[in-house]
C-alpha positions in Angstrom: -81.3 112.6 31.2 -83.6 109.7 30.6 -85.9 108.6 33.6 -85.4 104.8 34.2 -88.3 105.0 36.9 -90.6 106.7 34.4 -90.0 104.0 31.7 -90.3 101.1 34.3 -93.7 102.5 35.6 -95.2 102.8 32.1 -94.0 99.4 31.0 -95.3 97.7 34.1 -98.6 98.7 33.4 -98.7 97.0 30.0 -97.7 93.7 31.6 -95.1 93.1 28.5 -91.8 91.4 29.3 -89.8 92.5 26.3 -88.9 96.2 25.5 -87.8 97.8 22.1 -86.3 101.1 22.7 -86.3 103.6 19.6 -84.6 107.0 19.9 -83.4 109.5 17.4 -79.6 109.3 16.6 -78.8 112.1 19.2 -80.2 109.9 22.1 -79.2 106.5 21.0 -76.2 106.6 23.4 -78.3 107.8 26.3 -80.6 104.7 25.6 -77.5 102.3 25.7 -76.6 103.7 29.3 -80.2 102.5 30.7 -80.4 99.2 29.2 -78.6 97.5 32.2 -81.3 99.0 34.6 -84.1 97.7 32.5 -82.5 94.2 32.3 -82.0 94.3 35.9 -85.6 94.9 36.4 -86.4 91.7 34.8 -86.9 92.7 31.1 -85.5 91.6 27.8 -84.2 94.7 25.7 -83.7 95.3 22.1 -82.3 98.6 21.0 -83.4 99.8 17.4 -80.2 100.9 15.6 -82.2 102.0 12.5 -82.4 105.9 11.8 -85.5 107.4 13.6 -86.7 110.9 12.6 -89.7 111.2 14.6 -92.8 109.6 16.3 -94.0 109.3 12.4 -91.2 106.7 12.2 -92.1 103.9 14.8 -90.8 100.5 14.5 -93.5 98.5 12.7 -93.4 95.1 14.1 -94.3 94.2 17.7 -95.0 90.7 18.8 -97.6 89.8 21.6 -95.3 90.3 24.4 -93.3 93.3 23.4 -93.7 97.0 24.1 -92.1 99.8 22.2 -90.4 102.7 24.3 -90.1 105.4 21.8 -87.9 108.2 23.3 -87.7 111.9 22.6 -91.0 112.6 20.5 -94.6 113.1 21.4 -97.2 111.0 19.6 -98.5 111.9 16.2 -100.6 108.7 15.9 -102.4 106.3 18.2 -100.7 102.9 18.3 -101.4 99.8 20.8 -98.3 98.9 22.9 -96.2 102.1 22.3 -95.2 104.3 25.1 -93.8 107.7 24.4 -91.2 109.0 26.9 -90.2 112.6 26.3 -86.7 114.0 26.7 -86.9 117.3 28.3 -84.3 120.0 28.0 -84.2 123.2 30.1 -82.5 126.3 29.1 -81.6 129.6 30.8 -85.0 131.8 31.0 -82.7 134.8 31.1 -82.0 134.2 27.5 -85.3 135.0 26.5 -85.1 138.6 27.3 -82.7 138.7 24.2 -85.9 138.7 22.1 -87.5 141.7 23.5 -85.7 144.4 21.4 -87.0 142.3 18.4 -90.7 142.4 19.3 -92.9 145.0 18.0 -96.1 144.0 19.5 -97.4 143.5 23.2 -99.5 140.5 22.5 -97.6 137.5 20.8 -97.9 133.9 20.1 -95.4 131.5 21.8 -94.2 128.1 20.2 -91.3 125.7 20.7 -90.6 122.0 20.0 -91.6 119.2 22.3 -88.4 119.0 24.4 -89.0 122.6 25.5 -92.8 122.8 26.0 -92.5 122.2 29.7 -90.7 125.5 29.9 -93.4 127.7 28.3 -95.3 128.4 31.3 -92.0 130.0 33.0 -91.5 131.8 29.8 -94.9 133.2 29.9 -94.3 134.5 33.5 -90.9 136.1 32.6 -92.5 137.9 29.6 -95.5 138.9 31.7 -93.1 140.8 34.1 -92.2 142.7 31.1 -95.6 143.8 29.8 -96.2 141.1 27.3 -99.5 139.0 27.0 -98.5 135.6 25.4 -100.8 133.2 23.6 -100.3 129.4 23.3 -101.7 127.5 20.2 -104.1 124.7 21.1 -102.9 121.3 21.1 -103.7 119.2 17.8 -103.6 115.6 16.6 -100.0 115.7 15.9 -98.9 118.3 18.3 -100.6 117.1 21.7 -98.9 120.0 23.8 -100.1 123.6 23.8 -97.6 125.7 21.8 -95.9 122.8 20.3 -94.9 122.8 16.7 -93.4 120.1 14.5 -91.3 120.5 11.3 -94.3 118.9 9.4 -97.1 120.6 11.5 -97.6 124.1 12.6 -101.3 123.9 13.9 -100.0 124.8 17.4 -99.0 128.2 16.1 -102.2 129.2 14.5 -103.7 131.8 16.9 -105.0 135.4 16.2 -101.7 137.2 16.6 -99.6 139.2 14.5 -96.2 138.2 15.8 -94.9 134.9 17.3 -91.9 134.1 19.4 -90.3 130.7 18.5 -87.9 129.3 21.1 -85.4 126.5 19.8 -82.5 125.8 17.7 -82.3 126.5 14.0 -84.9 128.6 11.8 -86.7 125.8 10.0 -89.4 125.4 12.4 -89.6 129.3 12.8 -89.7 129.6 9.1 -92.5 127.1 8.8 -94.6 128.8 11.5 -93.9 132.2 9.3 -95.1 130.6 6.1 -98.0 128.7 7.7 -99.4 131.7 9.6 -98.3 134.9 7.9 -97.3 136.3 11.1 -94.1 138.1 11.9 -91.9 135.4 13.6 -88.8 136.0 15.9 -86.6 133.1 16.3 -84.8 133.0 19.8 -82.2 130.3 20.2 -81.4 130.1 24.1 -78.3 128.0 23.7 -76.6 130.1 20.8 -78.0 133.1 22.8 -79.2 134.7 19.4 -82.5 136.2 18.1 -83.5 137.0 14.5 -86.5 138.0 12.5 -87.3 135.1 10.1 -87.5 136.0 6.4 -88.9 133.7 3.9 -87.3 135.5 0.8 -84.3 133.2 0.4 -86.2 130.1 0.8 -89.1 131.1 -1.5 -86.5 132.2 -4.2 -84.8 128.8 -4.2 -88.3 127.1 -4.4 -89.4 129.4 -7.4 -86.2 128.4 -9.2 -87.0 124.8 -8.5 -90.5 124.8 -9.7 -89.3 126.4 -12.8 -86.8 123.7 -13.4 -89.4 121.0 -12.6 -91.8 122.4 -15.4 -89.3 121.1 -17.9 -89.5 117.4 -16.8 -91.6 114.8 -18.8 -92.4 112.5 -16.0 -93.1 112.8 -12.2 -92.5 110.3 -9.5 -95.1 110.7 -6.8 -93.4 109.4 -3.6 -95.6 107.8 -0.8 -94.1 106.8 2.6 -94.6 103.3 3.8 -94.2 104.7 7.5 -97.3 104.8 9.1 -97.0 108.3 10.5 -95.9 109.8 6.9 -98.3 107.8 4.7 -100.5 110.0 2.5 -101.7 107.7 -0.3 -105.0 109.8 -0.7 -103.0 112.9 -1.4 -100.7 110.9 -3.9 -103.6 109.6 -5.8 -105.1 113.2 -6.1 -101.6 114.5 -7.5 -101.5 111.8 -9.9 -104.7 113.0 -11.6 -103.2 116.3 -12.1 -100.5 115.1 -14.7 -100.9 112.3 -17.5 -97.4 111.1 -16.9 -96.8 110.1 -13.1 -95.4 107.1 -11.5 -96.3 106.1 -8.0 -93.3 105.4 -5.8 -93.6 103.3 -2.6 -90.5 104.1 -0.5 -89.5 103.7 3.3 -86.3 105.8 3.1 -86.0 108.4 0.6 -82.3 109.0 -0.2 -80.3 110.6 -3.0 -79.0 107.3 -4.1 -82.4 105.7 -4.5 -83.9 108.7 -6.6 -80.7 108.6 -8.8 -81.2 104.9 -9.3 -84.8 105.4 -10.3 -83.7 108.0 -12.7 -86.8 110.3 -13.1 -86.3 114.0 -13.9 -88.5 115.3 -11.1 -90.2 113.9 -7.8 -93.1 114.9 -5.7 -92.9 114.2 -2.2 -95.8 113.2 0.0 -93.5 111.7 2.7 -92.0 113.7 5.4 -92.3 117.3 4.3 -88.8 118.2 5.4 -87.3 116.0 2.8 -88.3 118.4 -0.1 -87.0 121.3 1.8 -84.0 120.4 4.0 -82.5 117.6 1.6 -83.0 119.2 -1.8 -79.2 120.1 -2.2 -78.4 116.4 -1.9 -80.9 115.2 -4.7 -79.9 115.3 -8.2 -83.3 116.3 -9.4 -86.1 118.5 -8.2 -88.2 117.1 -5.3 -91.3 119.3 -4.9 -93.8 119.6 -2.2 -97.4 118.7 -3.2 -98.4 122.4 -3.3 -95.3 123.1 -5.7 -96.5 120.4 -8.0 -100.0 121.9 -8.0 -98.2 125.2 -9.2 -96.4 123.3 -11.9 -99.8 121.7 -12.9 -101.5 125.1 -13.0 -104.0 124.4 -10.4 -102.3 126.8 -7.9 -100.9 130.1 -8.4 -97.6 131.2 -7.2 -99.3 133.7 -5.0 -101.2 130.7 -3.2 -97.8 129.2 -2.3 -98.2 127.3 1.0 -95.7 125.3 3.1 -96.4 121.4 3.2 -97.8 120.1 6.4 -99.3 116.7 7.6 -102.4 117.6 9.6 
């Protein structure tokens, strides 16, 4: 549950009287429920109804008497008058034992997403009782908690280990950890009560096919995000120097309809890295990562393939 007391305490320290609440879509109804309490405490409240995909996607305009309360994510950038309120989710620690038959090392890395980082010390203790030494990656600029990873940043997984246990739902983060570190990765989903070793082969096969298709394009749109936590203009300009026929595209939201309307045969994404990977089936044309475009342009070999990260 969201802690109204925690939010009120943090807001009181700012001296602001107007609160903008921003949440990912999965938490927006929970935010609706706490608005009466905030109003009762003497604040005016606005709920942002726009899609929000992370702390890289903050509400941009704040007037002098406004504080933004961003719920569900840890900070990836420093901005004035922004409060980050985590949404912690517990899980049954016994489910972690499902991973033991899959582990081949006694010294392993341990990673998860921000809603579960508070559980990592307890996970370490239960694994210690089974004879495992666990190592947490150091906090980074975009992942301020030890052992935390994002879908766009895997610095928290980079430790001197040959095997890593990822705890969370889905396999995208685990796949990113595997590609970013080269370690063997076991994905443990404590809600679905499942564990599996992550393999990159299906992913890489699809991306290789996409790269070959992209080589046939005669023009490339280089996408730059206007979102402050995703903007990589310097990288976009470097990519434009690799090919004589590129167009710089400034975009807030990258959608299939927008790209179809622009009508280019291929795009290169410097916005949220997950757009190129997760959303590719929705796009009419190849959407490459910067590293994949470098392969197209011959300045990177396929053997040097790397997953895109914002560091």
